[in-house]
C-alpha positions as CSV (number, residue, x, y, z in Angstrom):
1,M,102.4,121.8,97.9
2,F,103.9,118.4,97.3
3,G,103.2,117.8,101.3
4,E,99.9,118.4,101.0
5,K,99.5,115.4,98.7
6,K,98.7,117.5,95.4
7,S,99.4,115.8,92.3
8,L,102.1,117.0,89.8
9,T,99.3,117.7,87.4
10,Q,97.7,119.8,90.2
11,V,101.0,121.7,90.8
12,V,101.7,122.0,87.3
13,V,97.8,123.4,86.0
14,V,96.7,124.9,89.5
15,E,99.0,125.9,91.8
16,L,101.9,127.8,89.9
17,D,101.3,127.6,86.1
18,I,104.5,126.5,85.2
19,N,106.2,123.9,82.8
20,A,106.0,120.3,83.8
21,L,110.0,119.9,83.8
22,T,110.2,122.5,86.3
23,V,108.0,121.2,88.7
24,I,109.4,117.9,87.9
25,K,113.0,119.6,89.2
26,Y,111.0,120.9,92.0
27,Y,109.3,117.7,93.0
28,E,113.0,116.3,92.7
29,D,114.7,118.9,94.9
30,Y,111.5,118.2,97.3
31,L,112.1,114.4,97.5
32,T,115.6,115.0,98.1
33,L,115.0,117.2,100.9
34,K,112.8,114.1,102.6
35,R,115.7,112.5,102.7
36,M,114.4,110.2,99.6
37,N,116.8,111.4,96.8
38,I,117.1,107.6,95.9
39,L,113.6,108.0,94.1
40,V,115.0,110.8,92.4
41,E,118.0,108.7,91.6
42,I,116.0,105.6,90.3
43,Y,113.6,107.8,88.1
44,R,116.3,109.8,86.4
45,E,118.1,106.3,85.9
46,I,114.6,104.6,84.3
47,L,114.0,108.2,82.0
48,Q,117.8,108.0,81.1
49,K,117.4,104.4,79.4
50,H,113.8,104.1,78.6
51,N,113.0,100.9,80.6
52,R,110.0,102.3,82.2
53,N,108.3,99.2,81.4
54,L,110.9,96.8,82.5
55,F,111.2,98.5,85.7
56,Y,107.2,98.5,86.5
57,H,107.2,94.6,85.7
58,L,109.8,94.1,87.7
59,F,108.2,95.9,90.4
60,R,104.9,94.1,90.2
61,K,106.0,91.0,90.0
62,L,108.3,91.4,93.5
63,K,105.4,92.7,95.0
64,E,103.1,89.9,93.6
65,E,105.5,87.5,94.9
66,G,106.6,88.9,98.1
67,L,110.2,89.2,97.8
68,D,112.3,90.9,99.8
69,K,115.6,92.0,99.9
70,E,117.3,88.7,100.8
71,D,115.3,86.7,98.4
72,I,116.1,89.1,95.5
73,T,119.6,88.8,96.5
74,E,119.7,85.3,96.6
75,L,117.9,85.3,92.8
76,L,120.9,87.5,91.2
77,Q,123.7,85.2,92.9
78,N,122.1,81.8,91.3
79,K,121.0,83.4,87.8
80,N,123.5,81.4,86.2
81,I,122.0,78.3,87.9
82,L,118.8,79.7,86.4
83,K,120.2,80.2,82.7
84,R,121.6,76.6,82.6
85,S,118.6,74.8,83.9
86,K,116.4,76.5,81.3
87,K,118.7,75.9,78.2
88,T,118.6,71.9,79.3
């Protein structure tokens, strides 16, 4: 089902006729089997802290700016300098 590119909604309503939480659990298991369990961990973290909007905002900004892993690391390492320059 998931390998066939069906949406979670299609799986819930059409394919299995089961509740959404069960399908989400199946999807998490599927991602883990596909060695994409980092996505499952990120998803759980976002839901637990209810900061979806912050995560989406950050993701969009990273994408817009074309920042890579090194850029992000450098920004985080220099965050105190950025904070001090904002205050002055």
